[in-house]
Each structure stands twice: as structure tokens, then as C-alpha cells.
N, C-alpha and C positions, 0 to 999 in steps of 0.2 A: 588430493592429499599429498601426491608426490612433490608438487611445487611448494607445499607448506612444510614438508619434512626436511627438505634441503633446498637451497637457493636454485632458481632456474639457471640453466646453463647459459652463460654469457660468453661472448667472444669479442676480441679486439679487432676492429675493422679500420682500415685506412681508406679514407674517402678522397677521391680526386674530383674537385669541383672546378669546372671551367669558369673563367672569369666572367663571361657573359651570362651564365646561368647559376652562379653560386648563390645569389640572393634568393632566387625562386626555389632552388633546391633546399636550402636551409629553411625557408618558409614552409615548404611542404613537410619537412621533418618535424618542424614545430607543431604543425597541425596534428600529426600522428602521435608524437611523443613516444618514440621507440628507441632513441639513442641518447646516451650521455656523453657529451664531448669532453675531451681532455685538452688542457691548455698546453699548446706546443711552444708558447712564448712565455714561460714562467718568469724569466729574468728580464723581460722587456717592460719598461715603464708604460703604464696605461696611456700616458700622453704621447707616447712615441709609436703607437701602433697605427696600422694602415687606415683603419676606418674610424679614427678618433673624431674627425670632423663631422661625420654623419651622426655619431653618438651625441656629440655636443649639440648638434642641430635639433635632435629629438629632445634633449634635456631643456633647451630653450623653449621649445613648443610646450613641454610639460609645465614650465613656469607660466607661460601664457594661459594654459588651461587652469592652473591654480588661481590665477587672477580672475578668470571668468567664473570659477566656482565660488570665490569669495563674493563677487558681485551678485551672483544668484542667491546665495544664502543671506546677504544683507539687504538686497533691494527688491527681490521678487515678491509680489503680493501673495501669490498662491503658495502654500507651504509645500516643500519637497522634502524627500528623505535626506538624511545626513550625507549619504554617498549616492551619487547617481547610479541607477541600476545598469547592469550590463545589457546592451541591446540584444535583441533576438530577431533574426539570426545574427550571430557574431560575425562581423566583417573579417575578411582575410587580410593578410599583410599587404599594405598598399605598394604599388609600383612607385619608382622615384618621381615620375611626373605627377602621380596622384598625391604623393606626399608634399610636393611643391605647391599644389593647389590648396591643400589643407593648411600649409604654413601661411600662404598669402591670405586666405580667407580668415584664419584665426587672428592674424595680426591686424587685419582690417577691422574685424569685429571688435577686437580688444581696444584698438585706437578709438573707434567710433563710440564704444561703450564708455571709455574713459572720458571722452569729450562731453558726451551727453550727461554723465554723472557729475562732471565738474560744473556744467551749465545748470543742472538741477540744483546742486548745492549752492551755487552763486545766487540763483533766483530765490531759493529758500532763505538765504541770508538777507537778501534785499527785502523780501517780504516780511521777515521778522523785524528788521529795523524800522520799516514803515509802520508796521502794526504797533511797535513800541512807541514810535513818535506820535502816532495818532492817539494811543492810550495816554501818553503824557499830556497832550493837549486837552483831552477830555477830563482826566482825573485832576489836573491842576486848576481847572476852572473854579472849583470850590476852594482851593487852597489860596488862590491869589486874593480872594475877597477878605480873608482873615488877616492879610498883611497890608491892606490899604491904609489903615490908620497910621501905621508906621511910615508909610510912604509920604503922608502929609507932613510928618515930623522930619523925615529924612528925604529930601527931594532928589538926591543923586543915588538912589537905590538901584542896584543891578541884580539880574536873575540868572541862575543856572538851573536847568531842569534836565532830568534823565531818569534812568532806571538802574537798579542794582539788585543783586540776588538777596532774597530775604534773610538768609543766614549771615550775610555780611553787614546787615544794618547796624547792629550794636557797635561793632568795631569801627565802622565807617563814621558813625555819629561821634564816637568818643575821640577819634583822631582829629576830626574837624574842630571840635571844641578846644583841644589842646593846641592845635596849630594856629587857629584864628583867634583864640582867646575870647570867644564869645561875640565877636564883631560880625555876626551873621544870624540869620533866621532860617531854620530848616523845618520842613514839614514832610511827613511820610504818609503814603496811602497805598493800600494793596490795589494792584491793577486787576480789573475785572477780566476773568479768563473766558475766552471764546470757546464754547463747547465743541465747535466744528474745527478747532485748531488744536494742534498738539504742542503749541508753544509753551515753554516753561513759565511757571508763575513768577512774576517780577514784582518788585516794589518801586513805586514812583516816588521821586523826591523833588522838592522845589527849594532851592537855596537862594536867599536874598542877602546881599552883602554890599559893602561900601568900600570903594577904593580899589585901584588896580592891583595893589600888592596882595590884598586879601583874595582877589579874584584869581591871581596866579596860583596861590596856595590851594585854593579850592579845586582848580582844574588839575593840578598835579595829584592831589589826593584821589580825585575821581579816576584818573588814569591808573593810579596804583591799585585801586580796587576793581579795575576792569569794568567800571560803570560807564554805560552808554549815555553821553550827553548830547543834547540837541539844541538847535537855535530856538530861542523862545521869544516871540514878539511881545512887546509890552502892551500893545493895543489889542482890545478884544476883537475888533473887526478883522484885524490881520490874522489873528489866531483862527477865527472861523473860516476865513478864506483859505488859509493854509490847510486846515482840516479837510475841507472839501477837495482840495488838490490831492492830498494824501489818499483820500478814499478812492478817487479815480485811478490813481496809480496802483493802489492795492488790487483793485478789480482787474486792471490790465495784466499785472504780474501773475495774479491767480490764474487767469485764463491761459497765459503762456506756460505757467508751471504745470497746469493740467495737461496741456498738449505735450510738453516735454516728458512728463511722467508716463503718458500713454506710449510715446515712442520708445522710452526706455524699457517699458514692459514688453513691447514687441521684440526688442533686441534680446531681452533676457529669455523670452519664450523660445526664440530661435536657438539660443545657446543651450537651453534645456533639451531641445529636440535633437540637436546635432552633436553636442559635446561628448556624450558617451561613445558614439562611433569614432569620433576623432581620437579620444583617449585610447581606445582599444587599438586603433590603427598605429598610433605613434608608439605605444608600448610594444607591439609586435615588431615594428620596424627597428626600434632600439634593441630589442632582444636579438634579432637577426644579425645586426651589425656587431653586437657584443660577441656573438658566436664566431663571426667572421674574423674578429680580432684575435681569436684563439687559434686560428689556422696559420699555417706556415706557407709562404710563397714558394713555388717551384723554382728551379734554376733558371728556366726561360721566362719566368714571371707571367706565364700564360694560364696558369691554373693555381688553385689553392689546395693545400693538402691538409686534411683534418684527420684526427684519430678519435674514435668513439667506442664506447661499450654498447653492445646491442645484444638482446636475447637471440639465441640461435633460431628460435621458432618465428622470429619476426624479420629475418633477413630478406624475405621476399617483399615485405612491406617497405623495407629500406630501399631496395632496388626500384620498386614501383614509384616511390617518392622522388628518387633521383630522375627517373624517366619523365615523370609528370613535370618536374621543375625545368628540365631541359626543353620540353615541349612548350611550356608557357613562355619561356624566354625567347623561343625561336632560334635557338642555337643549333648548329649542324653537328657539333661534337658532343657526344654523350658524356655525362658524368658517371662514374662507376666507383666501386669499392673493391678492396682486396682484404681478405681475412688473414690476420697476422697470427702467428703462433704465440701462445702464452709462455713467457719465460718464468723462471723461478722467482725473479724479483718482482714480477707484476702482481698486483693485488686487485682483482676485480671487485666491483661492488656487489652487494647482496640484494636479491630481488625475490620477495615472497608474494605469491598471488593470494590475496585475501578477499573476503566478502564482508557483508555487514555483520555476519555472525562471528567470524574468526578475527576481524580487525581489532576488536577490543582485547582479545587474548594476546595478539601480536604486539599491541602497544604496551602491555604489561611487561613483556620480555624486552622490548626495545628500550624501555625506561632503564633497565639494568645495563644494556649494551647491545649493539647490533651484532648479529652473528657474522663471523668471517665467511668468505665465499667457500662453499662446500661444507661448512660446519652444520651439524645437526641442529635444527630449530626446536627449542624447548616448547614453543607455542603449540606444536602438534599434540603434546602430552598435557600441557597446561589446560587445555580445553576440558579435560576430565579431572585432573588432579586438583586444580584450583577450587572449583566449586565443591568437590568432595571434601577436601580438608577444611574448607569453610564450614560445610555442613556438620562435620564432626564436632566443631566448637559451637555451632548454632542450632543443633538438632532440636526442632520443635515443629510438630505438624501445623499448629495454628499460625505460628510466626512465618513458617515457610509458605503457607497458602497466601498470607497477606503479601509477601514478596512476589509471588507468582502473579497475583492479581494486579499489583502495581506495574510489574514488567509487561504484562499483556496490554495494559492500558497505554503504556508508552509505545509499544510496538504498533498498536492500532492508530495512535496519534501520528506516527511517522511511517506511513505506508510507502511514501515515495523515497525513503532513505535519505532525506535531506533535512538537516536540523534547522529548518526555517520557521518552525512554529514557536520557538522560544528565543527571545533576544538575550536573556540573561546567560552569561558564560557558564555559570555553575550548573544551571539546568541543562544547557547543551552538553556539558560533560556527562551528567547523569544519563541523559537520553542516549548518548553514544554507547553507554554500557548497559543498555536495556537487556540484551541477550545474556550478558554475564549475570545480571540480577535474576533473570529467569532461570538460568542454570543453577545458581546458588539456592533459589527458592525450591526448585524441584528436588535437589539433593537434600535440602533441609527437611522436606517432607519425608523423605526416605529414612534419614537418620533419626528423625523424630519418631517415626513408627518403630524403629529398632529400640530406641530408648523408652518408648511408650509414654511420650510426653505430648500434650496438646494444651498450650497455655498453662504449663506446669501441672496439669491434671492427668490422671491415668485413663487410658482408653482400654476398656474391656471388650475387645472385638471378639475374642474367643474365650471360652470358659477356662478357668485356671487349671493347671495340671496338678495342683496340690489340693487335697481334700481333708476335711476335718472329721468326717464321720468315722473313718476306720480307726481313729485314735480312741474312740469310746469314752470321751470325757463326759462326766456328769454335768448337770446344770449348775450344781454348787461349785464345781471346779471352774466352769466358764465364768460364773459371776464373781467368784472370789479371787481370781488370778488376773493380774494386769497384763502379764506377758506369758505366753505359752509357746513351747517349742515343738514343732512338728518333727517326727522321727521318720526319715525317708526309708529306713529299713523295715518299717511296718508295712505290711502288704496293703496296697490300695491307697496309701498316703500320696505317693508320687507316681504318676502315670505317664511319664515320658516328657520330653521337652515341649516347650510352648511353640505353637506353629510359627509365630512371627515376633521377633524381638524378645524383650524381657517380660516375664510373667508379671501381670499386674499385682499379684499377691506380694511381690517383693517391695512394692511401694508402701504396703501396709505394715511391713515388718519393722521391728524396733531398730534393727541394724541395716536398714535399707541403704543408708548413705555409705556405710562401710562396703557393702556389696557393690554398689554402683561405682564407687571410687576405685575399688580393686579392678573391676571390669574395664572401666575407661582408661585407667593407667596402663594396664597390660595391652589394651587395644592401641593406645598411643605409641607404645614401644614397637609393637608389631608393624603398624603403619609406617612409622618413621624408618625402621630398618629396611622394609621393603621399598620405600620411596628412595632412600639413598642408594641401596643396592641396584635398583633399576637405573639410577643416574650413572653409576659406575659402569654398568653394562652398556649404556648408550655410547660411552666413549669409544667402544670398539668400532662403531660406524665411522667416527672421525678418523681413527687411526687407519682403518682399512681404506677409506676414501683417499687419504694422502699417501698410501702405501708405506706407512711407517710401522712395519710389523714388529720392529724391535720394541716399540712402545707397548705393544700388546703383551710381549713376553716379560719385559722388565718393569713395566709400570702398571698395566691393567691387571694382570694376574696377581701380583703381590698385593695390590690394593684390595682386590676381591677376596683373596685369602684372609687378609687381616680383618676385613669387615665381617665375613661369614664365619671365620674361626671364633670370633668373640660374640658379636651381637646376633649373627645368624643362629649360632648355637643357643643363645638366650631365647630367641623366638621359638626355636625347636622345643626347649624345655617348657615354655609356657603352653604351647599347643599340646605337647605330649601329656602334660599334667591335666589339661582339660579333658583329654580323651581317655586317659588311663584311670582317673579318679572321678567316679560319679558321685551323686548325692550321698549314697550309702557309705562311700570310703573317704568323704571329704575331711572327716576328723583325723584320718591317718595320713593325709597328704603332707609330704615334707616341704620345707621352705626352699623355693627356687633361689632366693637371694643367698642363702647359705651355701648352696651348691655352686653358685657362680663365684662366690668369694673363694671357696676352697679350690676351684679350678684355677683361678688366677694365681693363688699363692702356693699351688702344688702341695696342698695339705689334704689330709683325710680325716674327717671328723666322724668317729664311730657313732656318735649320738645321732647323726643325721643319716637316716636310711637312704640307700640309693633309689633313684627313680626307675632304673632298668638295669639288667645285668651287664657287666662290663663297662659301667659308666666311668670309672676312674681311668681305665686305659684309653677310652675314647677322648676324654678331656685332656689327658696328658699329650696325646698325639696332636690334638688341635692346638694346644698351647705351643708345642714345638714348631708347628707349621706357622703359627702367628709370629713367633719370635724370629723364625728364619726369614719370613717375608720382609721384615724391616731392613736388614742389611742389603737384601737384594734390591729393595726399593731405593735405598740410599746410594749404593755404589754401582748398581748395574748400568744405569743410563750414562753416567759420566765415563765409566771405563769403555763402554761401547763407542761413545762419541769420540773419545780420544783415539781409540784404535782406528775408527773409520776415518778420522781426519788425517792421521798419519799415513794411512794407505792411500787416501785420495790425493794428498799433497805429493806423494811420490809419482802418482800417475799424471798429475797436472804438470809436473816438471818435465816429464818425457813427452807429453802431448798437450801443448798449450791450447787453451780454449779459443774459439772463433766467435767474435761478437756478431750477433744478428743485426744486419744493417737495414732491415726492412722497416723498422720503427724509427720515427724521428726522435722520440724521447730516448730511445736507446743510444742513438748517435750522440745526442746532446749530453747524455749522462757519461758516455765514454770520454768526450772532449773535456768536460768540466771536472770529472772525477777520475783522473788517470790513476790515482792510487787506491781506488775503491777495491779493485780485485785483490790487491796486496793486503788491504785491511781485512777483507773477508777471509783470506787464507790464514790469518792469525787466529790462533785458538788458545783461549785462556782456560786452562783446565781448572784452575782454582775458582774462577767465577762460576763455571758450570757446576762444580761440586758444591759451592755455597748455595746456588739456587736450588739444587736437588736436595740439599740438607734442609733448607727452609721448607721446601715442599713436603718432605718426609715428615718433619716434625709437625707441620701444620695439618697434614692429613691424619696422622696418628692421634694427635690431640683433638682434632676436629671430629673424628669418629665418636669420641667419647662425649664431647660437648654438644655435638649436633644431635646425638641420640637423646641426651637429656633435654635438648631444646624442643624436641617433639612432645615432651610432657606438657607443653603449653596447650596441646589439644585437650588433654584431660583437665587442666586447670580452668581454661576458659569455658569448657563445656559445663563443669561444675558451677562456675560463677554464673553462667547464663541461667542454668536451671534453678539455682538458689535465688537469684534476683527475681526471676519470674514467679517463683513460689512466694516470696515475700510480698511482691506486688499483689498477688491474688489474695493472700491472707489478710493484708492490711487494708485492702480496698473492697474487693468484691465480696469477700466472706462477711464483712460487716454489713454491707447493704442487703445481702440475701437473708439476713436474720430478721428484717423488718417485714411486717404484715399489713394488709389493708391498702386503702387508697394512698395513705401517706407513704407506705412502703414502696408503692409503685413509683411515686415521685422521687423518693430517695434513691431507689434503684436506678432510675434514669439518670439522675445527677452523678451518682457514683460510677455508673457504667461509662458516662462521657469522660469522667476524670481517668478511669481505668484505660479507656481507649487512647486518650491523649498520652498518658505515661507509657503505654505499650508501644506506640508508634515512635515517640520521641526518644525514649531510653532504650527499650529492648530491641527495636528495629533499627533506628538510625545510629545511636551511639554504640550499642553492642555490635551491630552489623559492621560499622566502620572499624571498630576495634578488631573484630575477627578477620576482616578483610586485610588489615595491615599485618596481622600476625601470619596470615596465610601467605601474603606477599613476601614476608621475610623468610618463611620456610622454603619458598621456591627460589628466591634469590641466593640465599646463603647456604642452606642445607642441600638443596637439590641441584641447582645449576652450577654450583662450584665444583661438582664432581666431574663435569664433562664440558662445560661451556666457558669460553673465554670472553666473548662479546666484544672483540676488538675490531670488528669490521665497520663498514659504512654503507649506507643505503644507496640503492640505485636511484638516482635523481635524473630522470630523462628531461631533455629539453622539450618542454611542452608549453604551448600558449595558454592552455587551460589553467595551469598552476600560476601563470604570470598574471593573467587577467582576473582570476578569481582565486586568491590565495587560500580562502577559507574552504 
């Protein structure tokens, strides 16, 4: 819980990597994933860094791998997944000699695969042309007979035969008629498709014409339509002999094509087996060289200097990784690290240790903003407050149980904590929030028991505390009166509070909505004020951690006095009225709203009796404290900062500061920003005052608007209960009135419709709406009191996140 309450302690380390062992040391750090490197060459172009050639080399190999993947997806007979799976076990980062072998083998395989693919495509093209030629000779055998009569009349007749796409036939024929003006004869016939061939369906044509001019036009039009034309002998015996030769060539090419395809499949299978390992090796090698490009060379150029953030509890792992990298490289000089002190200008990353349960709550907070280093993490409290506020709006025992069942099913489906069972991204998101849904369902069962709601129906677990017999009403009175009022002052009518939640008799009363609305509205205000006050108190831990005690005196205490002086006192009045006025005195209870208005306006209404003795004096003191806290909040911090700056500026003049030279980034910052210290010493009092004035107005007005915003708990709870009641009355109540066999069928149909509407509207839509409102209450009303969210996550250099980003 400590690592979730506040970020783990991180330190800045300076790592000295020997030139001979730098690659292996960084590789070992990538396997462990314990450090986040800082770029010590931020102003150096990426093309001018030391290991740019190695990075380019890896990128070229990745292009080769992409070509191999395209060939696998387009030519492999056996289906494979969209992305090749990561090999198990995952190979380590290759040594330079191993990377050279991978480069040579991949280039050789890509070249051979490209040649075999080109040969296969060439053979397929030849086979297609030969099949088309053979089909033309077979199909035109019947067409030539129909034109022999014309041959006798026109002895100098010439022929052009070929194939054309069927959808081009109308335009092809039309253009021939317009160009040749009818001095030709054309016949079309569909080519018979071979069931064993995947060749596209073609249309065979035979054109007979006279004259060389017409023949030139016909050939140009055929070329324009990409029609394949073939030599067509006039003699039948020559066509038959040519057909036999084509058949022999087709058989030879088919056999060669089969052998080529088999060899191509062997190459592709080898790619499938070895390509995942190559990809992982090259990705790791590229990542290592990218990290080395972030390092700075020493003066003697014998080692590389790197700076990184590392959790303090993992410093031993850092040293063991450096030792193992030195051993693997065979270097006699060890690589080591030095821990650097944190300066005031350094901003460490934030690291929270989460598990499958707390990760979803942490993601809700990170969506608003990542906590600064050392800042209190709201996720530690969101684990409880988020499902509780959701349940206040969604309180129903039946609906909560359905959510619990759905969440338990998702937990059982994902025992290994890997979202691999669902490919859809939306379902993967829902599955990641399974523990959040479970928590919201359990809290909804609890609040539903308090509201005494189960699918909008009342649960009579215990007998009611209200009794009719002591009223001594006659039968005529009971039959003749539509509404009767129970008198709690009569002995035996009211026998104490109900053991759990709201008494079921209130759901039968004529004014039950008025009672429930009053109860839920006051509970919303109480929950909201407690939630915001708790958020203000949490800011104490942020101020104490950063040793800013003046913020506690000049910001935290005035904010707390303003909140408690107004709305904390309002909560006190609500609770005091509940405790001081029982059922017998409820008719004499004064209005809290009138008392609160009189308090703010400093007025005394004699018609409104006080709740307790000395109420006017207490309220006057509270309003004076509230009004006094506003100028303290407005002027206290700017005056203190101005005084502190003036005093510090005088001390800096007498004792100039010394720059820490242990950090490379600090030295670079001093060289490039010589005027930075002078700029920091400048103090703009007007700007500080304006920021504090904006904060003061935002806080004071926000306390009012945020308190009113918590009334959404009451509104959405009322809407959910009424919608559930309407659904029951319009669907289930109608079906329950049916009797007999027909009634059973009607009940089954109506229940299916009721279940569908319950899941789709009350669970999905209403649940999503309540979740969004709960998220808004946490982001705006709660976290704004203490949380800035201006940090950044700790992103360690890890091969796992590189090879498997999901």
C-alpha cells in the first residue's frame, strides 16, 4: 500500500560503461527493465550520433523482414496469424557477429525468395498464355466454319484470333465497327473454364477482315483493349498440330511450376520458423544501440557515460546487470554506477506498483494526469470511493448481483491475467476492468439493501417497526379511507428504528417519494462535503513531503476553515436534526434551509425556532471565521513568497551558489543557459498575486458549485429507481396478471423482454452513465483539492515492452 500511496523512491544514477562491454551491459539492463535512461545529447541530430550506422543497419533488416512477412501472407498455403507470434523462449540480444549472420542469411533468403517468386509468376504467365492460345484454337474451330461461305466470296480473307475480358466485349465490338466501318466479321464465344485452374474467365473472339489497312486498325484496337492475340493458321491440320504442341508445353510448364511452388513453400516455411526469432533479435539490437546513442562519451573516449532513473530498491539489480554484462563481454575493466544527488530542478518520474486489482483504478487517475514525484496518489482512495459513489447512484440489490455475477465470470475467464481470450478491443477494455465492476456490484448490493430496493421491489427482511393495531381503527374506517396517517406519539405504533436500511412500510406510504428524496438529497450533501473535506486534508501530506509548511498555514488551514465553516456546519445541522427530532417531534422540527440562509445573511428570524441553545452566537463566529479565511487565502501566500524571495536574494548576493558538476545534464544546462539563474532570481509579485487571486476565487466558488454537484448522487439514484419501477410496472406486472397455460407462455415472453431491457438499459446504459458521473466527481470535485497530475510515468528500458507492446 505504501508504493500505491506515494511513488516509489527513485534516484538518479550515473553509469560508466566501458567501450568493450557497453553493448552487453545495456542488453542486460533491457532484460531486467529497472532503469529509465536520460538523453545526454538532446541537441545532437539523430543522424550525427555515434551508433547511427548500427541503427540504420537494423532498420534495413527490418525492411527485409517486412518483405518476408508480405511474401508469407501472400504466398504461403497454410494460413498463419496476422502477426507472427513471439518465440518461446525469447532470444537474448545478439552479439555483433550473430547479427552479421542474421543479416547475411535474411538477405540471402529474401533474394532467393524474390527470384523464386519472379520465376513462379513468369511460369504462371506463360502457362496462362498457352492455355488461352489452346482455348482459342479449340473454341474457334466452330467459328471458322460459319465464315467459310464468305471465304468463297472473298478469297483474300485474313484472320485475327485472341481473348478479351468479358466486360470489355461491348465496347470492343462497338469500336471495331466504327473504325473499320463494317469491313470485317467478328464472332465471340465464352472460353470453357478448367475446374482445376484458377484462370480468369475470358471471351474468345475471331475476326476476319480484308486488306492490310483494316488489319492494322484491328491490331491497334486489340492492343488498346489489352486483348491477347495469337497466330492463327488457316489450315485445319496446322491448327491441330499446333494444338498438340501447346498441350505438350502446358504439361511441361505445369510440372515445372509445381516443383517451383513446392520449393517456394519450403522457403516460406523456413521463414515462418525463423523470422520471429530474427525480429526479436534485431529489435533488441536496435533498442540497445538507440540507448547507446543517448550516452555521452568520456574525455578519453574509452567509456560511455549514461544517466538513468532507477528505483532505490533495485540498485542491487542494476549492479548485478553491469557485472554480468562485463563478464559476457570478457572485459577486464568493470562497469559501475554512481548515485547522484537530486537537485531542486530535477523532476523524477513517478512509479506506482500495481497489480491486476489496483491497475484499473490507477488507470482512471492517470487518465486525468500522472502524479508528480512524491505527490499523494488518489488511486489509493479511489479503490473505495469510486465504487461507493457509483453505488449511491446505482443502489439496487438485484442489479448489483447481476454485475457481481458478470464480473466473477470475467475473472474466471481470465485466470492467467492475460487478455488473450478476446480479440475485440472493446471487450478487452471491459475485461481489464473486471475487478472494478466487481467492486461496484458489491457496493450496489449494499446501498440497495439500505434503500430496500431489489429490481425496484421492496424487501421485507425484518418486520416493520410501524404497527397498525395500536391505532384502534375500525373496519369501516379502514375500508372507507384511502389514506391513513400513523401517529408515532401513540404508544406501540413506532417501536424503534428498522434494523437495516429503510423500513419497507415507507415504500407503501403516499408520500414515500418525498421521504426518499429528502433522505437521498441530505445524504448526497453529507457524502459530498466529507469527500471534499477529505481531499483538502490529503493536501497536508503533499505539503509535508515537500517541506512547504507555509502552505499548511496559509493555504490548507484557510481552505479547511472555509469549507467546514459553511458546509461542514450544514452537515452538522442535518445530523443534529436527525438525532434531536424523532418521529414524535418531526412535526415541530425547524427548516435547516432557513437556518442556513439566516446564518449567511447575519439575520435572526424569530418565526424560526433555534435547533439548540446559543445557535446564533455559534453561527456568527463561524461566519466571521469564514470571512477572515478568504483574505488570508488571498494575500498570505504572495506576501510570504515576496518576503522569502527578498531575503533569499540578499543571501545569494553574499554567498553565490555552486553548480553541481557531477551530472552531465547539469553542466550542459549551465553552458547553454547562462542566464537561467538570473531569470530564476526574478520575482514577479503581480503574477504570483494574480495566480493566487484566481485560485482563491476558484476555490470559494468551487466549494459552492461542487457541493451542488454532489446532488447528482440524489438525482441519478432517483432516476434509476423510477426507471426500474416503470420497467417493472409496464412489463412484468402486466404479465403476472395472466393465468393458466397461456399465462405461462406470456410470462416467459414478457420475462425475456424484461431481462433484455434490464441488461441493456438499466445495467449497461445506466451503469455507464453512473460511472461517468462518478468519474467526474473524482476528477473535478475530489482530485482538484490536492492533486495536480503534472508528472510523467516511469518508463524503464525493457525488452518486454518493445517486443510485446500490448
